[in-house]
C-alpha positions as CSV (number, residue, x, y, z in Angstrom):
1,X,7.7,1.2,-18.7
2,X,11.0,2.2,-17.2
3,X,11.3,2.8,-13.4
4,X,14.2,4.5,-11.8
5,X,14.6,4.7,-8.0
6,X,15.5,8.2,-6.8
7,X,17.3,7.9,-3.5
8,X,19.5,10.8,-2.3
9,X,19.8,8.7,0.9
10,X,20.0,5.0,1.3
11,X,18.2,4.3,4.7
12,X,14.8,4.1,3.1
13,X,15.6,1.2,0.9
14,X,16.4,-0.8,4.0
15,X,12.8,-0.2,5.1
16,X,11.4,-1.2,1.8
17,X,10.7,2.0,0.0
18,X,12.3,4.5,-2.3
19,X,12.4,8.3,-1.7
20,X,11.1,8.7,-5.3
21,X,10.2,6.8,-8.4
22,X,10.8,8.2,-11.8
23,X,8.6,6.5,-14.4
24,X,9.0,6.9,-18.1
25,X,7.3,5.2,-21.1
26,X,4.2,4.3,-19.3
27,X,0.8,4.4,-21.1
28,X,-1.7,3.9,-18.2
29,X,-1.9,5.3,-14.7
30,X,-4.2,3.9,-12.1
31,X,-5.2,6.0,-9.0
32,X,-6.4,3.6,-6.3
33,X,-8.9,4.8,-3.7
34,X,-8.2,3.9,-0.1
35,X,-8.6,0.2,0.5
36,X,-9.5,-1.2,3.9
37,X,-10.4,-4.5,5.4
38,X,-13.9,-4.7,3.8
39,X,-15.6,-7.8,2.5
40,X,-16.8,-8.1,-1.0
41,X,-20.3,-7.2,0.4
42,X,-19.0,-4.0,2.0
43,X,-18.8,-5.2,5.6
44,X,-15.9,-4.4,7.9
45,X,-13.7,-7.4,8.7
46,X,-11.2,-8.3,11.4
47,X,-12.2,-5.7,14.1
48,X,-9.2,-4.9,16.3
49,X,-6.8,-7.1,14.4
50,X,-4.4,-4.8,12.6
51,X,-2.4,-7.6,11.0
52,X,-5.5,-9.2,9.5
53,X,-6.8,-5.8,8.4
54,X,-3.6,-5.0,6.7
55,X,-3.5,-8.3,4.8
56,X,-7.1,-7.9,3.6
57,X,-6.5,-4.2,2.7
58,X,-3.6,-5.5,0.5
59,X,-5.9,-8.2,-1.0
60,X,-8.4,-5.5,-1.8
61,X,-5.6,-3.2,-3.3
62,X,-4.4,-6.2,-5.4
63,X,-8.0,-6.8,-6.6
64,X,-8.2,-3.3,-8.0
65,X,-4.8,-3.7,-9.6
66,X,-5.8,-7.0,-11.1
67,X,-9.1,-5.6,-12.5
68,X,-6.9,-3.0,-14.4
69,X,-4.5,-5.8,-15.6
70,X,-1.8,-4.7,-13.2
71,X,-0.1,-6.1,-10.1
72,X,1.8,-4.9,-7.1
73,X,4.8,-4.7,-9.4
74,X,3.1,-1.7,-11.0
75,X,2.7,0.2,-7.8
76,X,4.8,3.4,-7.7
77,X,3.2,5.2,-4.8
78,X,1.6,3.9,-1.6
79,X,0.0,6.0,1.1
80,X,-0.6,4.1,4.4
81,X,-3.1,5.6,6.9
82,X,-3.4,4.1,10.3
83,X,-5.0,4.9,13.6
84,X,-2.0,3.4,15.5
85,X,1.4,3.9,14.0
86,X,3.2,2.0,16.7
87,X,0.9,-1.0,16.2
88,X,1.3,-0.8,12.5
89,X,5.1,-1.0,12.8
90,X,4.7,-4.2,14.8
91,X,2.9,-5.7,11.8
92,X,4.8,-3.9,9.0
93,X,6.3,-7.2,7.8
94,X,2.8,-8.1,6.4
95,X,3.1,-5.1,4.0
96,X,6.9,-5.3,3.4
97,X,6.7,-9.0,2.7
98,X,4.1,-8.7,0.0
99,X,5.8,-5.7,-1.6
100,X,9.2,-7.5,-1.4
101,X,7.7,-10.6,-3.0
102,X,6.4,-8.5,-5.9
103,X,9.9,-6.9,-6.2
104,X,8.6,-3.4,-5.7
105,X,9.7,-0.5,-3.4
106,X,7.2,2.2,-4.1
107,X,7.6,5.7,-2.7
108,X,5.6,5.5,0.5
109,X,4.1,7.8,3.1
110,X,2.7,6.6,6.4
111,X,0.3,8.8,8.4
112,X,-1.2,8.4,11.8
113,X,-4.8,9.6,11.8
114,X,-7.5,10.1,14.5
115,X,-9.8,7.7,12.7
116,X,-10.7,6.3,9.3
117,X,-14.1,6.6,7.5
118,X,-15.3,3.2,8.5
119,X,-15.5,2.7,12.3
120,X,-13.2,0.0,13.6
121,X,-10.8,0.1,10.6
122,X,-7.2,0.5,11.7
123,X,-5.4,0.8,8.4
124,X,-6.1,2.1,4.9
125,X,-4.0,1.8,1.7
126,X,-4.1,4.2,-1.2
127,X,-1.9,3.8,-4.2
128,X,-0.9,4.9,-7.7
129,X,0.2,2.3,-10.3
130,X,1.5,2.7,-13.8
131,X,1.9,0.3,-16.7
């Protein structure tokens, strides 16, 4: 698989994401449903703690990737939904650090929403990965 960053501007790379990702030569595409801070038993975790919810949401995203024999390095698109954009920015390092460690800067959209499907959840991550 060959990935080419498409950045008509450069400010986004300083924030850890590309404006676009051109992918060629891939054979598999994984569309990942929104991942939140849910336990393996389907119970919400870390009520009110956005940083902990973000970390567990990333763990759950990585679990889906792992089951498909992929990793964060295969992530080409990430949608971040949050009930509190300002609070998420305070803890954005949790996300940026994990993506940076994987050497990936997927195209990303962050959206502030009124609420998420599971009461008490503050953040949800949805992605697309290719291999």
